[in-house]
C-alpha positions in Angstrom: 155.9 58.8 172.9 155.3 61.1 175.8 157.4 64.2 176.4 157.0 65.0 180.1 159.5 67.9 180.3 156.9 70.5 179.6 153.1 71.1 180.0 151.3 73.4 177.7 147.9 75.0 177.5 146.5 76.4 174.2 143.7 78.9 174.7 141.6 79.4 171.6 141.1 76.3 169.4 140.1 78.0 166.2 141.7 76.7 162.9 145.2 77.9 163.8 145.0 77.2 167.6 143.6 73.7 167.0 146.3 72.9 164.5 149.0 74.1 166.9 147.4 72.2 169.8 147.2 68.9 167.9 150.7 69.3 166.6 151.9 69.6 170.3 149.9 66.5 171.2 151.4 64.6 168.2 154.9 65.6 169.5 154.1 63.9 172.9 153.7 67.1 174.8 151.0 67.0 177.5 148.7 69.6 176.1 145.6 71.2 177.6 143.1 73.0 175.3 140.4 75.4 176.0 137.7 77.0 173.8 134.1 78.1 174.4 132.9 75.8 171.6 132.0 72.5 173.1 132.3 70.6 169.8 135.8 71.9 169.3 136.7 70.8 172.8 135.3 67.3 172.1 137.4 67.1 168.9 140.5 68.0 170.7 139.8 65.5 173.5 139.2 62.7 171.0 142.6 63.6 169.4 144.3 63.0 172.7 144.4 66.5 174.2 143.4 67.2 177.7 140.3 69.3 178.4 138.7 70.7 181.5 135.4 72.5 182.2 137.2 75.6 183.4 139.6 78.0 181.8 141.5 78.3 185.1 141.7 74.5 185.6 143.2 74.2 182.1 146.3 76.3 183.0 147.0 75.6 186.7 149.7 73.0 186.2 151.3 74.1 182.9 154.6 75.7 182.1 153.5 77.5 178.9 150.2 79.1 177.9 149.8 79.8 174.1 147.1 82.4 173.4 145.6 81.8 169.9 142.7 84.3 170.2 141.1 86.7 167.7 142.3 90.0 169.0 144.0 91.9 171.8 140.7 92.4 173.7 140.2 88.7 173.9 143.7 88.2 175.2 143.3 90.8 177.9 140.0 89.3 178.9 141.4 85.8 179.2 144.4 87.0 181.2 142.9 89.8 183.4 139.1 89.8 183.1 136.6 88.0 185.3 137.8 84.5 185.6 141.1 85.4 184.0 144.1 83.2 184.3 147.0 85.6 185.2 146.4 85.1 188.9 146.1 81.3 188.7 149.1 80.1 186.6 152.4 79.2 188.3 154.9 81.9 188.8 157.4 82.1 186.0 155.0 80.5 183.5 155.6 81.7 179.9 152.7 83.4 178.2 153.0 83.2 174.4 151.1 85.9 172.6 150.2 84.1 169.3 147.5 86.5 168.2 148.0 89.4 165.8 148.3 92.6 167.8 150.2 95.9 167.7 153.7 96.0 169.1 152.6 98.6 171.7 149.9 96.2 173.0 152.5 93.4 173.3 154.9 95.6 175.2 152.1 96.8 177.5 151.1 93.2 178.1 154.6 92.1 179.0 154.8 94.8 181.6 151.5 93.7 183.2 152.6 90.0 183.2 156.0 90.8 184.6 154.2 92.5 187.6 152.6 89.2 188.3 155.9 87.2 188.1 155.2 85.8 184.6 157.3 85.8 181.4 156.2 86.5 177.9 157.1 85.8 174.3 155.5 87.8 171.5 155.1 85.2 168.8 152.5 85.7 166.1 152.2 83.0 163.5 151.7 82.6 159.8 151.0 79.7 157.4 147.2 79.2 157.7 145.3 76.2 159.0 147.0 73.7 156.7 150.4 74.4 158.0 149.1 74.7 161.6 147.8 71.1 161.2 151.1 69.7 160.0 153.2 71.6 162.6 154.8 73.7 159.9 153.9 77.2 160.9 156.2 80.2 160.5 156.7 82.0 163.8 158.1 85.5 164.2 159.0 85.8 167.9 160.6 88.2 170.3 161.3 87.9 174.0 164.0 86.9 176.6 166.3 83.9 176.0 165.2 82.1 179.2 161.6 82.1 178.0 162.7 80.7 174.6 164.5 77.9 176.4 161.4 76.9 178.2 159.3 76.9 175.0 161.8 75.3 172.6 160.1 71.9 172.6 156.7 73.5 171.8 158.1 75.7 169.1 159.8 72.7 167.5 156.5 70.9 167.5 154.4 73.5 165.9 156.7 75.4 163.5 158.9 74.7 160.4 160.5 78.1 160.7 161.0 80.0 164.0 162.5 83.5 163.6 164.0 85.1 166.7 163.4 88.7 165.9 164.7 90.3 169.1 165.1 89.8 172.9 162.6 92.7 173.5 158.9 92.0 173.1 157.2 93.8 170.2 159.5 92.8 167.3 157.4 89.8 166.3 154.2 91.8 166.4 155.7 94.4 164.1 156.8 91.9 161.5 153.4 90.1 161.6 151.7 93.5 161.0 153.8 94.0 157.9 153.1 90.5 156.8 149.3 91.1 157.2 149.7 94.4 155.2 151.1 92.4 152.3 148.7 89.5 152.6 145.7 91.7 152.7 146.8 93.9 149.8 147.8 90.9 147.7 144.4 89.2 148.3 142.5 92.4 147.4 144.7 92.9 144.3 144.2 89.3 143.2 140.4 89.7 143.6 140.4 93.0 141.6 142.5 91.3 138.9 140.0 88.4 138.6 137.1 90.8 138.7 138.5 92.7 135.8 139.1 89.5 134.0 135.4 88.6 134.4 134.3 92.0 133.2 136.6 91.5 130.2 134.8 88.2 129.4 138.1 86.3 129.7 138.4 82.6 130.4 139.2 82.7 134.1 141.0 79.3 134.2 143.3 80.5 131.4 143.8 83.9 133.1 144.7 82.1 136.3 147.2 79.8 134.6 148.9 82.6 132.6 149.2 85.0 135.6 150.5 82.2 137.8 153.4 81.9 135.4 153.9 85.6 134.8 155.5 88.5 136.7 152.1 89.6 138.1 151.7 86.5 140.2 151.9 86.3 144.0 151.7 83.5 146.6 148.2 84.9 147.6 147.1 85.0 143.9 148.0 81.3 143.4 146.6 80.3 146.8 143.3 82.2 146.9 142.1 82.4 143.3 141.3 78.7 143.0 138.5 79.2 145.5 137.1 81.9 143.2 137.3 79.6 140.2 135.6 76.8 142.2 132.9 79.2 143.6 133.8 77.7 147.0 134.2 80.3 149.8 134.3 77.8 152.7 136.3 79.8 155.3 139.9 79.1 156.0 140.8 82.7 156.7 137.7 84.9 156.7 137.0 88.3 155.2 136.5 89.7 158.7 140.0 88.6 159.7 141.4 91.1 157.3 138.9 93.7 158.3 140.5 93.3 161.8 144.1 92.8 160.8 144.3 95.6 158.2 142.6 97.8 160.8 145.4 97.0 163.2 147.9 97.9 160.5 146.2 101.3 160.0 146.1 101.9 163.7 149.9 101.4 163.8 150.3 103.8 161.0 148.2 106.3 162.9 150.4 105.9 166.0 153.5 106.6 163.8 151.8 109.3 161.7 152.9 107.2 158.7 150.8 107.0 155.5 149.6 103.5 154.3 147.4 104.3 151.3 147.4 100.7 149.8 146.5 99.2 153.1 143.6 101.7 153.5 142.3 100.9 150.0 142.4 97.1 150.7 140.8 97.6 154.0 137.9 99.4 152.4 137.4 96.5 150.0 137.3 94.0 152.8 134.9 96.3 154.7 132.7 96.5 151.6 132.5 92.7 151.4 131.9 92.3 155.1 129.1 94.9 155.1 127.5 93.1 152.2 127.2 89.9 154.3 130.4 88.0 153.3 132.4 88.6 156.5 132.4 85.0 157.6 133.3 83.6 154.1 136.8 82.9 152.9 138.8 86.0 152.5 138.8 85.5 148.7 135.1 86.5 148.9 136.4 90.1 148.9 135.8 89.8 145.1 132.1 89.9 145.8 132.5 93.6 146.6 132.8 94.3 142.9 129.6 95.1 141.1 128.1 93.6 137.9 130.2 90.5 137.6 128.9 86.9 137.4 131.1 84.8 139.6 131.7 81.1 139.0 129.2 79.0 141.1 130.2 76.0 143.2 129.7 72.8 141.3 127.2 70.4 142.6 128.9 67.2 144.0 
């Protein structure tokens, strides 16, 4: 069934962006998608999404633009760089910042967009590619009420939980930063625990089972350790994502002159794994930064 009350463009069809875009299509929202990867664009088109050969053409008629890009630099380039969209969308269009950035960047971006007659919601997401594909993301959002009214149909389509953090932009970004702090530290801690288990010659399957049912467990431990046990580091969220995100957390700490020692330690572990060539593997590959352990190998199918 078609929902013609809103038109949306999703810019950045990675694992999270593609899931959100497809969820919007499934909800009957007329949805344009744009990505530099031609295979990704074809996939989205075959799903029922609308595609064009031009970034600008993909946003000209929409009411909402959802940015699902890697970092703040990409967002700024898409909006204000050569061939940027900020001067080509309709006045009063809502720009949703779905990427992980600092609160100060989100606030600066809102000011730039307001100067061009555009509205903004700061709305980073969590839940991974699986929940993105089922329309069950968690969204931590901040921005003015009128912008939320415009985007309600989209948020209903892509999220299971929408948290209205504040009416002023930046609150959502701040909470996402704290979430990424915890996520990164928990993944690094889970990897260190399993590495110690290996060094102690323990049965890893039993170790995983016992810890999963004990006080030392975490959601990340239960979610990421199976890929270590299976020797399968097919990327769902990459090591380099946490190199980036924990770097943002540390930058925020620097801005505030606030110490974040656990974040710094976890960041160094992800950096070590990335510099060893594992940056594009699943973030659980941070365990490969530990020396002199023999990790389980992927079973031949």
